[in-house]
N, CA and C of each residue as an Amber inpcrd file, in Angstrom:
protein
   687
 278.4670000   8.7240000 -17.6920000 279.6650000   8.1280000 -18.2790000
 279.4470000   6.6340000 -18.4390000 279.6440000   6.1140000 -19.6410000
 279.5440000   4.6740000 -19.8460000 280.8810000   4.0240000 -19.5100000
 281.8330000   4.1440000 -20.4300000 283.1640000   3.5800000 -20.1880000
 284.2270000   4.6340000 -20.4550000 285.2100000   4.6850000 -19.6020000
 286.3500000   5.5750000 -19.8180000 287.5970000   4.7100000 -19.8840000
 288.2540000   4.7290000 -21.0310000 289.4560000   3.9340000 -21.2500000
 290.6780000   4.8360000 -21.1530000 291.6430000   4.4280000 -20.3600000
 292.8280000   5.2440000 -20.1030000 294.0880000   4.4120000 -20.3270000
 295.0530000   4.9950000 -21.0290000 296.3840000   4.4010000 -21.1340000
 297.3220000   5.2180000 -20.2600000 298.0430000   4.5460000 -19.3780000
 298.8840000   5.2340000 -18.4010000 300.3550000   4.9900000 -18.7290000
 301.1300000   6.0450000 -18.9720000 302.5650000   5.8630000 -19.2260000
 303.2670000   5.2680000 -18.0030000 304.2460000   4.4320000 -18.2430000
 304.9700000   3.8090000 -17.1360000 305.6250000   4.8500000 -16.2350000
 306.1140000   5.9420000 -16.8340000 306.7900000   6.9450000 -16.0100000
 305.8380000   7.6120000 -15.0160000 304.5390000   7.6050000 -15.3190000
 303.5730000   8.2170000 -14.4060000 303.3610000   7.3870000 -13.1400000
 303.5790000   6.0990000 -13.2300000 303.3580000   5.2440000 -12.0580000
 304.6670000   4.8220000 -11.3940000 305.7990000   5.1290000 -12.0340000
 307.0680000   4.6120000 -11.5150000 307.3610000   5.0130000 -10.0680000
 307.2000000   6.2870000  -9.6670000 307.5470000   6.6300000  -8.2780000
 306.8130000   5.7710000  -7.2490000 305.5140000   5.5900000  -7.4320000
 304.7510000   4.7600000  -6.4920000 305.1180000   3.2890000  -6.6420000
 305.3380000   2.8460000  -7.8860000 305.7130000   1.4460000  -8.1180000
 307.0550000   1.1320000  -7.4550000 307.9840000   2.0620000  -7.5340000
 309.2840000   1.8710000  -6.8840000 309.1080000   1.7310000  -5.3720000
 308.2600000   2.5740000  -4.8110000 308.0050000   2.5180000  -3.3660000
 307.4180000   1.1610000  -2.9680000 306.4460000   0.6900000  -3.7400000
 305.8460000  -0.6210000  -3.4650000 306.8860000  -1.7370000  -3.6050000
 307.7010000  -1.6360000  -4.6650000 308.6960000  -2.6850000  -4.9120000
 309.6860000  -2.7870000  -3.7600000 310.2400000  -1.6540000  -3.3510000
 311.2450000  -1.6590000  -2.2880000 310.6700000  -2.2110000  -0.9860000
 309.4170000  -1.8590000  -0.6950000 308.7850000  -2.3450000   0.5330000
 308.5630000  -3.8530000   0.4760000 308.1060000  -4.3420000  -0.6780000
 307.8230000  -5.7740000  -0.8130000 309.1020000  -6.6010000  -0.8370000
 310.1040000  -6.1110000  -1.5690000 311.3620000  -6.8490000  -1.6950000
 312.2600000  -6.6970000  -0.4700000 311.9560000  -5.7080000   0.3740000
 312.7690000  -5.4950000   1.5680000 314.1510000  -4.9620000   1.2600000
 314.2630000  -4.1600000   0.2000000 315.5640000  -3.6190000  -0.1950000
 315.7890000  -2.2320000   0.3970000 317.0100000  -1.9850000   0.8130000
 317.4330000  -0.6790000   1.3040000 318.5580000  -0.2010000   0.4010000
 318.2980000   0.8360000  -0.3680000 319.2880000   1.2760000  -1.3540000
 320.5390000   1.8790000  -0.7180000 320.5230000   2.1020000   0.5950000
 321.7150000   2.6010000   1.2850000 322.6610000   1.4580000   1.6500000
 322.1620000   0.2430000   1.5750000 322.9710000  -0.9420000   1.8760000
 323.7430000  -1.3530000   0.6220000 325.0670000  -1.5420000   0.7450000
 325.8940000  -1.8390000  -0.4300000 325.4530000  -3.1050000  -1.1530000
 325.1490000  -4.1560000  -0.3920000 324.6780000  -5.3930000  -1.0120000
 323.3510000  -5.1600000  -1.7210000 322.4780000  -4.4120000  -1.0720000
 321.1680000  -4.1370000  -1.6580000 321.2760000  -3.2470000  -2.8920000
 322.3200000  -2.4010000  -2.9240000 322.5110000  -1.5520000  -4.1010000
 322.7150000  -2.4050000  -5.3450000 323.5070000  -3.4550000  -5.2190000
 323.7420000  -4.3520000  -6.3580000 322.4450000  -5.0680000  -6.7540000
 321.6920000  -5.4750000  -5.7620000 320.4170000  -6.1340000  -6.0360000
 319.4480000  -5.1680000  -6.7050000 319.4960000  -3.9030000  -6.2850000
 318.6110000  -2.8930000  -6.8540000 318.9430000  -2.6290000  -8.3200000
 320.2240000  -2.5790000  -8.6450000 320.6300000  -2.3970000 -10.0430000
 320.0850000  -3.5330000 -10.9000000 320.1440000  -4.7380000 -10.3690000
 319.6080000  -5.8990000 -11.0900000 318.0880000  -5.7870000 -11.2260000
 317.4310000  -5.3450000 -10.1590000 315.9720000  -5.1930000 -10.1910000
 315.5540000  -4.1490000 -11.2200000 316.3320000  -3.0820000 -11.3430000
 316.0210000  -2.0390000 -12.3270000 316.1260000  -2.5710000 -13.7510000
 317.0700000  -3.4690000 -13.9830000 317.2000000  -4.0660000 -15.3160000
 315.9510000  -4.8800000 -15.6590000 315.4020000  -5.5810000 -14.6740000
 314.1630000  -6.3320000 -14.8880000 313.0140000  -5.3720000 -15.1590000
 312.9810000  -4.2550000 -14.4290000 311.9330000  -3.2540000 -14.6660000
 311.9860000  -2.7350000 -16.0960000 313.1860000  -2.4330000 -16.5800000
 313.3220000  -1.9040000 -17.9370000 312.8290000  -2.9200000 -18.9640000
 313.0960000  -4.1970000 -18.7210000 312.5940000  -5.2330000 -19.6270000
 311.0650000  -5.2470000 -19.6260000 310.4940000  -5.1930000 -18.4420000
 309.0330000  -5.2170000 -18.3150000 308.4110000  -3.9900000 -18.9660000
 309.0130000  -2.8380000 -18.7270000 308.4750000  -1.6010000 -19.2920000
 308.4630000  -1.6510000 -20.8140000 309.4510000  -2.2890000 -21.3820000
 309.5210000  -2.3730000 -22.8370000 308.5040000  -3.3170000 -23.4450000
 307.9300000  -4.1970000 -22.6400000 306.9900000  -5.1950000 -23.1590000
 305.5430000  -4.9270000 -22.7570000 305.3500000  -4.3130000 -21.5990000
 303.9960000  -4.1370000 -21.0830000 303.3290000  -2.8590000 -21.5590000
 302.0510000  -2.7460000 -21.2490000 301.2770000  -1.5360000 -21.5210000
 300.1990000  -1.4350000 -20.4450000 300.1710000  -0.3030000 -19.7560000
 299.2180000  -0.1290000 -18.6620000 297.9300000   0.4860000 -19.2040000
 296.8600000  -0.2560000 -19.0830000 295.5510000   0.2280000 -19.5090000
 294.5710000   0.1190000 -18.3530000 293.6210000   1.0410000 -18.3220000
 292.5900000   1.0140000 -17.2910000 291.2370000   1.3230000 -17.9110000
 290.2290000   0.6620000 -17.4040000 288.8510000   0.8990000 -17.8180000
 288.0530000   1.2730000 -16.5810000 287.2870000   2.3560000 -16.6700000
 286.4380000   2.8150000 -15.5700000 284.9930000   2.8230000 -16.0420000
 284.1120000   2.3100000 -15.2200000 282.6880000   2.2520000 -15.5670000
 281.8740000   2.7250000 -14.3680000 281.1070000   3.7880000 -14.5660000
 280.3080000   4.3860000 -13.5000000 278.8830000   3.8430000 -13.5330000
 278.3870000   3.3930000 -12.3920000 277.0340000   2.8460000 -12.3150000
 276.4690000   3.1320000 -10.9260000 275.1570000   3.2790000 -10.8430000
 274.4900000   3.5550000  -9.5730000 273.8100000   2.2840000  -9.0730000
 274.0520000   1.8770000  -7.8380000 273.3830000   0.6760000  -7.3140000
 271.8890000   0.9280000  -7.1650000 271.0830000  -0.0670000  -7.5440000
 269.6380000   0.1290000  -7.4670000 269.0150000  -0.4770000  -6.2210000
 269.7920000  -1.3360000  -5.5210000 269.2340000  -1.9890000  -4.3390000
 270.3560000  -2.4260000  -3.4140000 270.0660000  -2.4260000  -2.1110000
 271.0270000  -2.9000000  -1.1180000 270.3010000  -3.7810000  -0.1150000
 270.8900000  -4.9320000   0.1740000 270.3370000  -5.8560000   1.1690000
 271.4800000  -6.3880000   2.0210000 271.6350000  -5.8450000   3.2110000
 272.7380000  -6.2690000   4.0670000 274.0780000  -5.9880000   3.4180000
 274.8530000  -7.0480000   3.2140000 276.1780000  -6.8790000   2.6070000
 276.1390000  -6.9850000   1.0860000 274.9480000  -7.0060000   0.5110000
 274.7860000  -7.1580000  -0.9360000 274.3150000  -5.8600000  -1.5780000
 275.0490000  -5.4030000  -2.5840000 274.6230000  -4.2900000  -3.4290000
 274.2950000  -4.8660000  -4.8040000 273.2720000  -4.3260000  -5.4340000
 272.8610000  -4.8020000  -6.7530000 273.0840000  -3.7060000  -7.7890000
 273.8040000  -4.0640000  -8.8340000 274.0990000  -3.1530000  -9.9350000
 273.5590000  -3.7790000 -11.2130000 272.4980000  -3.2040000 -11.7690000
 271.8680000  -3.7420000 -12.9800000 271.5420000  -5.2250000 -12.8310000
 271.0460000  -5.5620000 -11.6660000 270.6260000  -6.9270000 -11.4060000
 271.7280000  -7.8720000 -10.9760000 272.9700000  -7.3970000 -10.9460000
 274.1080000  -8.2380000 -10.5500000 274.4300000  -7.9790000  -9.0790000
 274.4870000  -9.0400000  -8.2970000 274.7680000  -8.9080000  -6.8620000
 276.2720000  -8.9090000  -6.6030000 276.7290000  -7.8640000  -5.9270000
 278.1160000  -7.7830000  -5.4810000 278.0940000  -7.7740000  -3.9580000
 278.7380000  -8.7650000  -3.3540000 278.7110000  -8.9190000  -1.8990000
 280.0560000  -8.5380000  -1.2890000 279.9830000  -7.7900000  -0.2060000
 281.1950000  -7.3760000   0.5000000 280.8050000  -7.0760000   1.9440000
 281.5320000  -7.6260000   2.8970000 281.2010000  -7.3980000   4.3020000
 281.0730000  -5.9190000   4.6370000 281.9520000  -5.1000000   4.0710000
 281.9580000  -3.6770000   4.3930000 280.6820000  -2.9680000   3.9520000
 279.9710000  -3.5260000   2.9800000 278.7730000  -2.8690000   2.4650000
 277.6430000  -2.8190000   3.4860000 277.6410000  -3.7320000   4.4670000
 276.5060000  -3.8110000   5.3750000 276.3740000  -2.5770000   6.2640000
 277.4370000  -1.7820000   6.3740000 277.3830000  -0.5520000   7.1700000
 277.0510000   0.6710000   6.3190000 276.9060000   0.4690000   5.0170000
 276.7030000   1.5990000   4.1060000 275.2620000   1.5960000   3.6030000
 274.5250000   2.6350000   3.9150000 273.1350000   2.7460000   3.4800000
 273.0720000   3.2030000   2.0260000 272.0950000   2.6800000   1.3120000
 271.9780000   2.9900000  -0.1140000 271.7900000   4.4810000  -0.3670000
 271.0460000   5.1600000   0.5120000 270.7910000   6.5870000   0.2940000
 272.0250000   7.4490000   0.5570000 273.0850000   6.8360000   1.0450000
 274.3400000   7.5570000   1.2510000 275.2990000   7.3860000   0.0750000
 274.9010000   6.5730000  -0.9030000 275.7800000   6.2610000  -2.0320000
 275.4000000   7.0780000  -3.2630000 276.3570000   7.8390000  -3.7730000
 276.1410000   8.5800000  -5.0190000 276.2630000   7.6650000  -6.2320000
 277.1800000   6.7280000  -6.1550000 277.4140000   5.8270000  -7.2770000
 278.6580000   4.9950000  -7.0430000 278.9360000   4.1240000  -7.9860000
 280.1180000   3.2630000  -7.9090000 280.9230000   3.3900000  -9.1900000
 282.2230000   3.3110000  -9.0530000 283.1310000   3.3310000 -10.1930000
 283.8600000   1.9850000 -10.2350000 283.4190000   1.1190000 -11.1310000
 284.1080000  -0.1590000 -11.3250000 285.3370000   0.0840000 -12.1990000
 286.3680000  -0.7070000 -11.9930000 287.5840000  -0.5250000 -12.7840000
 288.2440000  -1.8640000 -13.0780000 288.9870000  -1.8780000 -14.1620000
 289.9210000  -2.9600000 -14.4730000 291.2320000  -2.2950000 -14.8610000
 292.3170000  -2.7720000 -14.3050000 293.6470000  -2.2680000 -14.6480000
 294.5120000  -3.4540000 -15.0480000 295.2420000  -3.3110000 -16.1390000
 296.1450000  -4.3770000 -16.5640000 297.4740000  -3.7940000 -17.0250000
 298.5340000  -4.5240000 -16.7620000 299.8620000  -4.1210000 -17.2360000
 300.2470000  -4.8750000 -18.4970000 299.3030000  -5.6200000 -19.0600000
 299.5790000  -6.3510000 -20.2880000 300.6400000  -7.4280000 -20.0840000
 301.5260000  -7.5670000 -21.0470000 302.5480000  -8.6170000 -21.0130000
 303.7610000  -8.1680000 -20.2000000 303.5060000  -7.7130000 -18.9740000
 304.5780000  -7.1820000 -18.1280000 305.2300000  -8.3030000 -17.3400000
 306.0870000  -9.0420000 -17.9960000 306.8010000 -10.1250000 -17.3260000
 308.1540000 -10.3380000 -17.9980000 309.0640000 -10.9190000 -17.2570000
 310.3970000 -11.1700000 -17.7930000 310.4440000 -12.5170000 -18.5060000
 311.3050000 -12.6070000 -19.4960000 311.4930000 -13.8750000 -20.1950000
 312.5770000 -14.7240000 -19.5360000 313.2840000 -14.1410000 -18.5750000
 314.3380000 -14.8780000 -17.8820000 313.7450000 -16.0300000 -17.0790000
 314.4690000 -17.1420000 -17.0410000 314.0280000 -18.2960000 -16.2590000
 314.7240000 -18.3610000 -14.9020000 315.5790000 -17.3870000 -14.6230000
 316.2520000 -17.3360000 -13.3270000 315.2320000 -17.0270000 -12.2260000
 315.3390000 -17.7370000 -11.1180000 314.3600000 -17.5860000 -10.0370000
 314.3050000 -16.1520000  -9.5260000 315.4600000 -15.5230000  -9.3090000
 315.4710000 -14.1580000  -8.7820000 314.8520000 -13.1860000  -9.7770000
 315.0930000 -13.4170000 -11.0690000 314.4980000 -12.5560000 -12.0860000
 312.9830000 -12.7230000 -12.1220000 312.5210000 -13.9620000 -11.9960000
 311.0860000 -14.2190000 -11.9570000 310.4550000 -13.5410000 -10.7440000
 311.1530000 -13.6080000  -9.6120000 310.6490000 -12.9740000  -8.3930000
 310.5600000 -11.4670000  -8.5630000 311.6340000 -10.8600000  -9.0700000
 311.6210000  -9.4160000  -9.2730000 310.5420000  -9.0140000 -10.2810000
 310.4100000  -9.8090000 -11.3290000 309.3920000  -9.5100000 -12.3310000
 307.9930000  -9.5580000 -11.7510000 307.7460000 -10.5370000 -10.8820000
 306.4320000 -10.6610000 -10.2520000 306.1530000  -9.4770000  -9.3290000
 307.1540000  -9.0990000  -8.5400000 306.9710000  -7.9660000  -7.6230000
 306.7610000  -6.6760000  -8.3990000 307.5370000  -6.4880000  -9.4810000
 307.3580000  -5.2830000 -10.2850000 305.9550000  -5.2290000 -10.8890000
 305.4840000  -6.3560000 -11.4110000 304.1590000  -6.3660000 -12.0280000
 303.0730000  -5.9730000 -11.0510000 303.1300000  -6.5440000  -9.8480000
 302.1500000  -6.2050000  -8.8160000 302.2820000  -4.7470000  -8.3930000
 303.5110000  -4.2840000  -8.2440000 303.7520000  -2.8970000  -7.8340000
 303.2340000  -1.9150000  -8.8760000 303.3860000  -2.2580000 -10.1370000
 302.9470000  -1.3760000 -11.2240000 301.4310000  -1.2260000 -11.2310000
 300.6890000  -2.3310000 -11.1180000 299.2240000  -2.2100000 -11.1570000
 298.6930000  -1.5660000  -9.8790000 299.3540000  -1.7950000  -8.7420000
 298.9370000  -1.1210000  -7.5130000 299.1640000   0.3850000  -7.6200000
 300.2860000   0.7740000  -8.2180000 300.5630000   2.1940000  -8.4200000
 299.5800000   2.7990000  -9.4140000 299.2250000   2.0370000 -10.4350000
 298.2450000   2.5160000 -11.4150000 296.8870000   2.7240000 -10.7590000
 296.5470000   1.8850000  -9.7880000 295.2710000   2.0600000  -9.0800000
 295.2530000   3.3910000  -8.3260000 296.3860000   3.8040000  -7.7760000
 296.4630000   5.1160000  -7.1310000 296.1390000   6.2150000  -8.1350000
 296.7150000   6.1120000  -9.3330000 296.4660000   7.1020000 -10.3780000
 294.9970000   7.1210000 -10.7760000 294.4180000   5.9370000 -10.9180000
 293.0200000   5.8410000 -11.3160000 292.1160000   6.4360000 -10.2460000
 292.4310000   6.1910000  -8.9940000 291.6220000   6.7610000  -7.9100000
 291.6620000   8.2820000  -7.9590000 292.8360000   8.8550000  -8.1970000
 292.9450000  10.3120000  -8.3250000 292.0890000  10.8180000  -9.4780000
 292.1040000  10.0950000 -10.5830000 291.3060000  10.4620000 -11.7520000
 289.8170000  10.4180000 -11.4210000 289.4000000   9.3750000 -10.7140000
 287.9870000   9.2260000 -10.3640000 287.5560000  10.3100000  -9.3850000
 288.4200000  10.6540000  -8.4380000 288.0930000  11.7320000  -7.5000000
 287.7980000  13.0190000  -8.2560000 288.6190000  13.3400000  -9.2480000
 288.4030000  14.5540000 -10.0460000 287.0720000  14.5000000 -10.7790000
 286.7620000  13.3500000 -11.3790000 285.4950000  13.2000000 -12.0950000
 284.3180000  13.3000000 -11.1360000 284.4650000  12.6910000  -9.9670000
 283.3710000  12.6650000  -9.0000000 283.1150000  14.0470000  -8.4150000
 284.1730000  14.8120000  -8.1820000 284.0210000  16.1580000  -7.6350000
 283.3070000  17.0860000  -8.6160000 283.4140000  16.7970000  -9.9080000
 282.6980000  17.5960000 -10.8960000 281.1890000  17.4200000 -10.7600000
 280.7780000  16.2550000 -10.2760000 279.3550000  15.9860000 -10.0710000
 278.8710000  16.5290000  -8.7310000 279.6910000  16.3630000  -7.7050000
 279.3370000  16.7990000  -6.3520000 280.6260000  17.0870000  -5.6020000
 280.8870000  18.3560000  -5.3640000 282.1580000  18.7350000  -4.7440000
 282.2860000  18.2340000  -3.3080000 281.1810000  17.8180000  -2.7030000
 281.2160000  17.3210000  -1.3280000 281.3070000  15.7970000  -1.2390000
 281.3660000  15.1420000  -2.3740000 281.4080000  13.6770000  -2.3720000
 282.7400000  13.1740000  -1.8110000 282.7060000  11.9670000  -1.2870000
 283.8990000  11.3250000  -0.7320000 284.0690000   9.9790000  -1.4130000
 285.2750000   9.6890000  -1.8720000 285.5250000   8.4260000  -2.5570000
 286.1840000   7.4340000  -1.6010000 285.6620000   6.2340000  -1.5940000
 286.1960000   5.1750000  -0.7320000 287.5370000   4.6770000  -1.2470000
 288.1900000   3.8600000  -0.4530000 289.2920000   3.0620000  -0.9620000
 288.6940000   1.9880000  -1.8660000 289.5410000   1.2090000  -2.4890000
 289.0480000   0.2020000  -3.4280000 288.5070000  -1.0270000  -2.7100000
 287.2820000  -1.4060000  -3.0670000 286.7330000  -2.6990000  -2.6810000
 286.9670000  -3.6440000  -3.8570000 287.2470000  -4.8920000  -3.5590000
 287.4750000  -5.8240000  -4.6550000 287.7380000  -7.2210000  -4.1430000
 287.8110000  -8.1840000  -5.0360000 288.0570000  -9.5750000  -4.6500000
 289.3210000  -9.7160000  -3.8070000 289.1540000 -10.2550000  -2.5970000
 290.2890000 -10.4250000  -1.7060000 290.5000000  -9.2830000  -0.7360000
 289.6840000  -8.2280000  -0.8420000 289.8190000  -7.0700000   0.0350000
 288.4900000  -6.7630000   0.7200000 288.5820000  -6.2820000   1.9580000
 287.4020000  -5.8750000   2.7310000 286.3320000  -6.9660000   2.7730000
 286.7500000  -8.2070000   2.8120000 285.8050000  -9.2980000   2.9630000
 285.0660000  -9.7010000   1.7050000 285.5240000  -9.2620000   0.5340000
 284.8930000  -9.6760000  -0.7200000 285.5730000 -10.9430000  -1.2350000
 284.7710000 -11.9360000  -1.5890000 285.3200000 -13.2110000  -2.0400000
 285.9470000 -13.0950000  -3.4290000 286.9640000 -13.9230000  -3.6750000
 287.6600000 -13.9080000  -4.9590000 286.7340000 -14.2690000  -6.1140000
 285.7290000 -15.0820000  -5.8410000 284.8090000 -15.5050000  -6.8950000
 283.9780000 -14.3530000  -7.4480000 283.9890000 -13.2080000  -6.7650000
 283.2020000 -12.0650000  -7.2290000 283.7560000 -11.4460000  -8.5090000
 284.9740000 -11.8180000  -8.8880000 285.5420000 -11.2830000 -10.1310000
 284.6160000 -11.5480000 -11.3130000 284.0750000 -12.7470000 -11.3940000
 283.1800000 -13.0950000 -12.5030000 281.9380000 -12.2190000 -12.5020000
 281.4210000 -11.8830000 -11.3170000 280.2380000 -11.0220000 -11.2330000
 280.5750000  -9.5880000 -11.6260000 281.7400000  -9.1220000 -11.1970000
 282.1680000  -7.7760000 -11.5820000 282.2730000  -7.6680000 -13.0990000
 282.7310000  -8.7410000 -13.7430000 282.8890000  -8.7270000 -15.1950000
 281.5520000  -8.8020000 -15.9300000 280.4620000  -8.9880000 -15.2140000
 279.1320000  -8.8670000 -15.8140000 278.6860000  -7.4090000 -15.8270000
 279.3890000  -6.5700000 -15.0750000 279.0530000  -5.1500000 -14.9850000
 279.9920000  -4.3090000 -15.8400000 281.2580000  -4.6380000 -15.8300000
 282.2670000  -3.9310000 -16.6190000 282.8750000  -4.9190000 -17.6060000
 283.0900000  -4.4760000 -18.8380000 283.4990000  -5.3680000 -19.9250000
 285.0190000  -5.5170000 -19.9990000 285.5730000  -6.6410000 -19.5720000
 287.0310000  -6.8130000 -19.5680000 287.6490000  -6.8720000 -20.9590000
 286.8470000  -7.2150000 -21.9650000 287.3970000  -7.3300000 -23.3180000
 287.8860000  -5.9840000 -23.8470000 287.3910000  -4.8900000 -23.2690000
 287.7960000  -3.5580000 -23.7250000 289.2520000  -3.2550000 -23.3910000
 289.8250000  -4.0010000 -22.4440000 291.2520000  -3.8500000 -22.1290000
 291.9800000  -5.1850000 -22.3060000 291.3760000  -6.0570000 -23.1090000
 291.9880000  -7.3550000 -23.4560000 292.2950000  -8.2190000 -22.2330000
 291.3880000  -8.2020000 -21.2800000 291.5090000  -9.0470000 -20.0910000
 290.4730000 -10.1570000 -20.1720000 290.8650000 -11.3580000 -19.7840000
 289.9460000 -12.4940000 -19.7650000 289.9950000 -13.1600000 -18.3900000
 289.0210000 -14.0220000 -18.1630000 288.9500000 -14.7810000 -16.9200000
 289.0040000 -16.2550000 -17.2710000 290.0010000 -16.9700000 -16.7410000
 290.1170000 -18.3860000 -17.0870000 289.1480000 -19.2280000 -16.2490000
 288.9680000 -20.5040000 -16.5740000 288.0070000 -21.3420000 -15.8410000
 288.2710000 -21.4170000 -14.3390000 289.5050000 -21.1850000 -13.9320000
 289.8360000 -21.2220000 -12.5130000 289.5740000 -19.9170000 -11.7890000
 289.0760000 -18.9130000 -12.5340000 288.7560000 -17.6300000 -11.9260000
 289.9060000 -16.6540000 -11.8640000 291.0160000 -16.9540000 -12.5580000
 292.1710000 -16.0650000 -12.5770000 292.1400000 -15.1850000 -13.8150000
 292.5180000 -13.9280000 -13.6260000 292.5460000 -12.9990000 -14.7500000
 293.7990000 -13.1960000 -15.5890000 293.6510000 -12.9740000 -16.8730000
 294.7540000 -12.9540000 -17.8180000 294.6520000 -11.6770000 -18.6470000
 295.7550000 -10.9260000 -18.8070000 297.1000000 -11.1690000 -18.3100000
 297.1470000 -11.2660000 -16.7780000 298.1980000 -11.9060000 -16.2960000
 298.2990000 -12.1720000 -14.8680000 298.3020000 -10.9000000 -14.0400000
 299.0030000  -9.8770000 -14.5060000 299.0730000  -8.6350000 -13.7430000
 297.9060000  -7.7280000 -14.1290000 296.7340000  -8.1310000 -13.6670000
 295.4970000  -7.3860000 -13.8720000 294.7460000  -7.3770000 -12.5510000
 294.0570000  -6.2840000 -12.2650000 293.2750000  -6.1740000 -11.0400000
 291.9270000  -5.5430000 -11.3550000 290.9540000  -5.8100000 -10.5000000
 289.6260000  -5.2350000 -10.6940000 289.0100000  -4.9310000  -9.3390000
 287.9830000  -4.1090000  -9.3370000 287.3050000  -3.7410000  -8.1030000
 286.3990000  -2.5560000  -8.3410000 286.0690000  -1.8580000  -7.2670000
 285.2120000  -0.6880000  -7.3910000 285.4850000   0.2930000  -6.2710000
 285.2360000   1.5460000  -6.5710000 285.2510000   2.6120000  -5.5800000
 283.8180000   3.0870000  -5.3960000 283.4380000   3.3990000  -4.1710000
 282.1180000   3.9580000  -3.9090000 282.2380000   5.4520000  -3.6450000
 281.3590000   6.2190000  -4.2710000 281.2430000   7.6440000  -3.9770000
 280.1180000   7.8010000  -2.9610000 280.4460000   8.3650000  -1.7920000
 279.4470000   8.4840000  -0.7280000 279.3210000   9.9310000  -0.2560000
 278.2110000  10.1870000   0.4450000 277.9640000  11.5230000   0.9880000
 278.6000000  11.6900000   2.3620000 278.6370000  10.6140000   3.1250000
 279.1880000  10.6450000   4.4760000 280.2960000   9.6070000   4.5960000
 281.5190000  10.0680000   4.7110000 282.6560000   9.1570000   4.7520000
 282.8030000   8.3880000   6.0470000 282.0490000   8.7690000   7.0870000
 282.1610000   8.0810000   8.3680000 281.6730000   6.6360000   8.2960000
 280.8960000   6.3130000   7.2630000 280.3630000   4.9500000   7.1410000
 281.3730000   4.0060000   6.4870000 282.4500000   4.5400000   5.9560000
 283.4250000   3.6990000   5.2610000 284.2980000   2.9480000   6.2610000
 284.7100000   1.7330000   5.9210000 285.5230000   0.9390000   6.8450000
 286.9240000   1.5110000   6.9950000 287.5630000   1.2850000   8.1440000
 288.9390000   1.7580000   8.3320000 289.9130000   0.9350000   7.5040000
 291.1030000   1.4780000   7.3200000 292.1170000   0.7960000   6.5080000
 292.5080000  -0.5520000   7.1010000 292.3180000  -0.7240000   8.4100000
 292.6750000  -1.9960000   9.0480000 291.8090000  -3.1470000   8.5500000
 290.6990000  -2.8240000   7.8920000 289.8010000  -3.8660000   7.3750000
 290.1810000  -4.3210000   5.9620000 291.1710000  -3.6660000   5.3550000
 291.4770000  -3.9270000   3.9440000 291.7640000  -5.3950000   3.6700000
 292.5010000  -6.0380000   4.5380000 292.8960000  -7.4280000   4.3060000
 291.9450000  -8.4390000   4.9290000 290.7380000  -7.9970000   5.2530000
 289.7360000  -8.8960000   5.8240000 289.4150000 -10.0140000   4.8340000
 289.4100000 -11.2530000   5.3220000 289.0920000 -12.3940000   4.4540000
 287.6110000 -12.7290000   4.4840000 286.8490000 -11.9630000   5.2720000
 285.4030000 -12.1750000   5.3200000 285.0150000 -13.2370000   6.3330000
 283.7160000 -13.3440000   6.5470000 283.1960000 -14.3200000   7.4970000
 281.6900000 -14.2890000   7.4730000 281.0670000 -15.3760000   7.8890000
 279.6130000 -15.4740000   7.8040000 278.8970000 -14.4610000   8.6820000
 279.5510000 -14.0080000   9.7570000 278.9160000 -13.0380000  10.6500000
 279.1390000 -11.6060000  10.2040000 279.8760000 -11.4180000   9.1060000
 280.1220000 -10.0780000   8.5980000 280.9050000  -9.2430000   9.5900000
 280.5090000  -7.9710000   9.7280000 281.2160000  -7.0600000  10.6220000
 280.5850000  -7.0180000  12.0150000 279.5110000  -7.7570000  12.2120000
 278.7300000  -7.6560000  13.4410000 279.5570000  -7.8790000  14.6980000
 280.4110000  -8.8960000  14.6910000 281.1750000  -9.2290000  15.8900000
 282.6600000  -8.8900000  15.7440000 282.9640000  -7.9990000  14.8290000
 284.3580000  -7.6050000  14.6080000 284.6710000  -6.3560000  15.4260000
 285.8410000  -6.3360000  16.0800000 286.1920000  -5.1860000  16.9190000
 287.0600000  -4.1610000  16.1990000 287.2900000  -4.3580000  14.9100000
 288.1180000  -3.3960000  14.1720000 287.3260000  -2.1490000  13.7860000
 286.0260000  -2.3500000  13.5870000 285.1810000  -1.2620000  13.1180000
 284.3790000  -0.7390000  14.2950000 284.6360000   0.4860000  14.6830000
 283.9330000   1.0560000  15.8310000 282.4510000   1.1900000  15.5330000
 281.6550000   0.9000000  16.5360000 280.2020000   0.9920000  16.3780000
 279.7060000   2.3570000  16.8080000
């Protein structure tokens, strides 16, 4: 598979996006005050849904070399602390992805509307990543029914630096989903995310979920007590 381009209807991601939104905003729909806030939040969602478009690009590639926390894909080095525990011969391949919600933002200048719009945008792309992972699992199982797919590795997660976005974009083409990277290293449209999933033979080598928010460190996982040895 070279590139797989997917358009995801908003209704397909809404249940998960709603769950993410409520958790982030701290809203309880059983609370009368929160009910009014929720009605307002839904109006912002409807505005965003009418303007945005959820697109995803998936690119499958096999790493050709591994050195410590560095994996090499077509000569491009991708570094992640979690990689140092994963042996190359245990990796079937990697699925790089880009997900964008397009112009999913509110035109309102009200602070609360801007806040709700920002939370909705993040919730939508996070929910879309769940959908994409399910899609990749199905594709991967067709190749090897015993394969195991990791959680998403990416800039800002599992000890991968934010600057790696530029390197990832040397492997997967962001222009195919109209995503660009500005000089400061931020993706445009703003509500866009990127990363990769690893298909492995033995899932015991994958890091626990407690490592997801790791900011990384020069010693890697060597002296960390979150990952059992």
